[in-house]
Backbone bond lengths (Angstrom), bond angles and torsions (degrees), N, CA, C in turn:
res aa  C-N    CA-C-N  psi(-1)  N-CA   C-N-CA  omega(-1)  CA-C   N-CA-C  phi
1 M - - - 1.340 - - 1.537 112.10 -
2 K 1.294 114.42 141.90 1.529 116.75 177.02 1.407 111.31 -74.62
3 H 1.258 117.43 159.05 1.507 129.31 177.84 1.592 108.58 -48.11
4 N 1.298 118.84 -52.44 1.421 123.63 -165.49 1.531 108.24 -91.42
5 E 1.283 125.42 -0.29 1.487 130.72 179.40 1.521 107.15 -83.11
6 S 1.273 118.57 142.50 1.474 123.91 170.87 1.502 111.99 -117.54
7 K 1.320 118.69 154.16 1.431 121.16 -176.85 1.653 105.12 -72.94
8 N 1.256 120.49 -34.59 1.453 120.22 -179.16 1.544 110.66 -119.90
9 P 1.363 118.31 77.16 1.379 119.93 -170.64 1.648 106.24 -67.89
10 K 1.298 112.04 144.86 1.547 118.74 178.87 1.460 109.94 -72.09
11 K 1.257 117.57 146.18 1.524 119.96 173.46 1.378 105.83 -80.30
12 K 1.400 116.01 130.99 1.425 122.48 -177.20 1.547 110.02 -93.84
13 N 1.378 115.72 142.75 1.411 119.50 178.08 1.555 104.93 -100.94
14 F 1.362 117.79 102.22 1.389 118.17 179.44 1.508 112.44 -87.97
15 L 1.382 111.19 159.65 1.473 116.89 177.78 1.475 108.58 -59.12
16 K 1.318 114.17 138.37 1.485 121.76 173.86 1.581 104.66 -87.18
17 I 1.309 117.62 113.43 1.467 122.05 -169.89 1.633 102.24 -70.81
18 P 1.420 114.12 160.72 1.401 118.60 172.88 1.552 108.46 -63.34
19 T 1.360 112.93 137.86 1.528 119.24 175.83 1.482 107.62 -128.62
20 F 1.338 113.40 154.35 1.422 120.80 179.39 1.575 108.80 -79.85
21 P 1.342 114.33 127.24 1.500 116.91 -174.07 1.484 109.30 -59.20
22 G 1.418 109.98 123.50 1.510 114.94 -179.49 1.558 114.56 100.72
23 G 1.392 116.39 -19.18 1.421 121.14 173.52 1.551 110.22 85.99
24 K 1.354 110.86 -166.99 1.564 113.79 -171.65 1.522 115.39 -57.17
25 D 1.285 115.64 -38.91 1.518 119.38 177.98 1.474 111.42 -56.29
26 A 1.425 114.73 -51.19 1.452 118.41 179.90 1.565 110.45 -61.56
27 Y 1.300 116.47 -38.17 1.389 117.22 -178.44 1.565 114.36 -65.00
28 L 1.291 116.08 -37.15 1.449 122.54 175.90 1.490 112.85 -69.96
29 K 1.408 115.48 -34.82 1.446 117.52 177.92 1.505 109.60 -73.68
30 F 1.309 118.79 -34.26 1.484 122.13 175.50 1.523 111.32 -57.74
31 V 1.368 114.06 -47.26 1.488 118.97 -176.54 1.684 106.70 -66.19
32 K 1.265 113.89 -47.30 1.444 119.60 178.27 1.574 114.09 -54.27
33 D 1.360 113.63 -42.21 1.467 117.15 -176.94 1.397 113.69 -77.52
34 N 1.313 121.40 -23.88 1.501 125.58 -168.83 1.522 111.99 -107.18
35 I 1.328 119.61 -15.52 1.458 115.12 -177.76 1.506 113.45 -88.68
36 V 1.309 111.31 135.72 1.433 121.55 179.06 1.512 108.74 -113.51
37 Y 1.345 116.95 120.92 1.514 124.93 -173.10 1.432 102.88 -69.77
38 P 1.462 119.52 122.16 1.303 119.85 -177.39 1.586 117.42 -65.47
39 E 1.330 116.26 144.24 1.530 117.68 -174.90 1.494 111.32 -58.89
40 Q 1.288 112.41 -38.26 1.582 115.67 -175.56 1.580 107.44 -65.48
41 A 1.239 119.72 -41.84 1.465 124.64 174.81 1.498 114.82 -58.97
42 I 1.445 114.46 -36.58 1.487 116.82 179.48 1.568 108.67 -78.26
43 T 1.314 116.40 -33.97 1.483 116.86 177.18 1.516 112.98 -67.30
44 D 1.297 117.24 -35.94 1.440 121.31 -175.39 1.558 110.99 -96.71
45 K 1.372 115.76 9.56 1.493 124.99 178.24 1.461 112.40 50.48
46 I 1.381 117.46 48.12 1.452 125.65 176.96 1.488 112.05 -86.28
47 E 1.324 118.71 125.36 1.434 123.78 171.95 1.488 109.18 -128.33
48 G 1.359 117.94 159.27 1.383 121.57 178.66 1.536 114.21 144.51
49 Y 1.305 116.97 -175.37 1.452 125.78 -176.85 1.537 109.61 -107.79
50 V 1.286 111.44 144.02 1.525 121.39 171.94 1.418 106.26 -114.10
51 F 1.356 118.22 126.16 1.508 123.93 -178.21 1.563 107.58 -106.90
52 V 1.264 113.58 120.52 1.403 122.97 -167.74 1.723 108.47 -119.37
53 R 1.233 115.79 134.16 1.458 117.47 175.07 1.705 102.51 -116.83
54 Y 1.322 107.77 146.90 1.397 114.24 -176.40 1.617 110.93 -156.43
55 T 1.287 120.86 163.82 1.411 126.82 173.14 1.446 114.30 -106.92
56 V 1.269 120.37 144.15 1.432 122.33 169.46 1.466 108.37 -119.63
57 N 1.388 114.78 121.99 1.491 119.60 -176.61 1.513 114.14 -78.46
58 N 1.300 119.96 -178.71 1.440 123.30 -172.36 1.648 108.62 -64.95
59 I 1.360 113.77 -28.77 1.536 112.29 179.83 1.442 116.47 -97.39
60 G 1.347 111.03 14.24 1.571 117.05 171.86 1.538 115.06 89.45
61 E 1.337 118.61 10.03 1.382 120.31 -179.83 1.545 111.47 -92.12
62 I 1.289 114.29 150.76 1.565 121.44 -175.26 1.462 104.14 -91.54
63 L 1.368 112.97 138.03 1.434 129.26 -175.50 1.498 111.90 -138.74
64 D 1.358 116.64 150.70 1.485 118.39 169.59 1.556 118.56 57.43
65 V 1.375 114.54 45.47 1.343 116.28 -172.83 1.579 113.14 -82.87
66 E 1.245 119.41 123.94 1.456 122.88 -179.31 1.535 113.37 -140.80
67 V 1.298 113.89 143.88 1.396 121.86 178.28 1.621 107.95 -81.38
68 T 1.291 110.14 132.19 1.558 116.03 -177.91 1.457 109.41 -99.47
69 K 1.402 112.73 -32.76 1.524 118.11 178.40 1.544 103.46 -148.69
70 G 1.253 115.87 118.60 1.478 116.50 178.83 1.435 117.37 -127.14
71 I 1.268 121.51 -179.71 1.429 123.18 -170.94 1.605 110.46 -128.42
72 G 1.366 114.69 -2.22 1.396 123.35 176.14 1.584 113.43 66.57
73 H 1.389 111.18 -161.17 1.518 117.06 177.05 1.605 108.66 66.49
74 G 1.345 117.30 20.98 1.549 114.64 -179.17 1.474 114.02 97.74
75 C 1.402 116.58 -16.03 1.505 118.85 -177.45 1.525 112.51 -70.40
76 D 1.315 115.52 -36.62 1.503 119.55 178.18 1.465 110.85 -60.40
77 E 1.361 121.18 -48.01 1.384 127.57 -175.53 1.547 109.08 -68.75
78 E 1.365 116.90 -36.40 1.499 119.78 174.69 1.533 111.56 -61.33
79 A 1.356 113.85 -46.14 1.425 117.36 -179.68 1.542 114.87 -62.69
80 I 1.299 117.09 -33.45 1.385 123.18 170.89 1.482 113.13 -65.12
81 R 1.291 117.59 -47.04 1.434 122.54 -178.61 1.580 113.60 -57.18
82 V 1.357 113.61 -41.69 1.513 122.46 -176.32 1.517 102.66 -71.04
83 I 1.306 118.08 -46.54 1.509 116.30 -177.69 1.529 110.77 -57.83
84 R 1.293 116.24 -47.34 1.402 121.15 -179.75 1.672 113.84 -54.83
85 L 1.347 113.25 -32.49 1.404 118.44 -178.46 1.720 109.84 -67.96
86 M 1.218 118.05 -20.11 1.484 124.41 -174.94 1.490 113.27 -65.83
87 K 1.292 114.35 149.74 1.476 121.35 176.15 1.527 105.09 -139.77
88 Y 1.347 110.80 115.65 1.645 109.86 177.89 1.624 109.03 -94.10
89 E 1.234 111.38 169.93 1.464 119.25 176.38 1.524 106.53 -71.11
90 P 1.473 119.28 140.68 1.407 119.53 178.19 1.534 116.43 -57.71
91 A 1.307 117.77 151.36 1.508 112.22 168.62 1.439 116.73 -76.58
92 R 1.266 118.00 159.20 1.425 123.86 -170.29 1.521 109.44 -137.00
93 N 1.286 120.16 142.16 1.414 123.73 -176.79 1.504 107.31 -136.84
94 R 1.264 117.62 107.71 1.430 125.86 -173.55 1.494 117.41 49.87
95 G 1.438 109.21 43.02 1.452 116.64 176.29 1.473 113.34 88.42
96 V 1.352 119.36 -2.17 1.436 122.78 -171.08 1.533 108.44 -111.68
């Protein structure tokens, strides 16, 4: 046994990270219900995926939204707009 290992390790209470209310299916439904395909993308027949990175703070607010891989023609801006509409459940640590 290593020096820092114990025979009876304590169970740790980790921080419950912020989650989207309803889980992944609710997240996908929210995006589908709120996204408006940009007119410029329709006109130019643009299709594809926009990859977005963002931070969720401890009270469930969206911060630091950035497109990591976009397709342009208004799609990147629309993805950012929809992400900023989201609200996650707050983080919890040992019930607080």
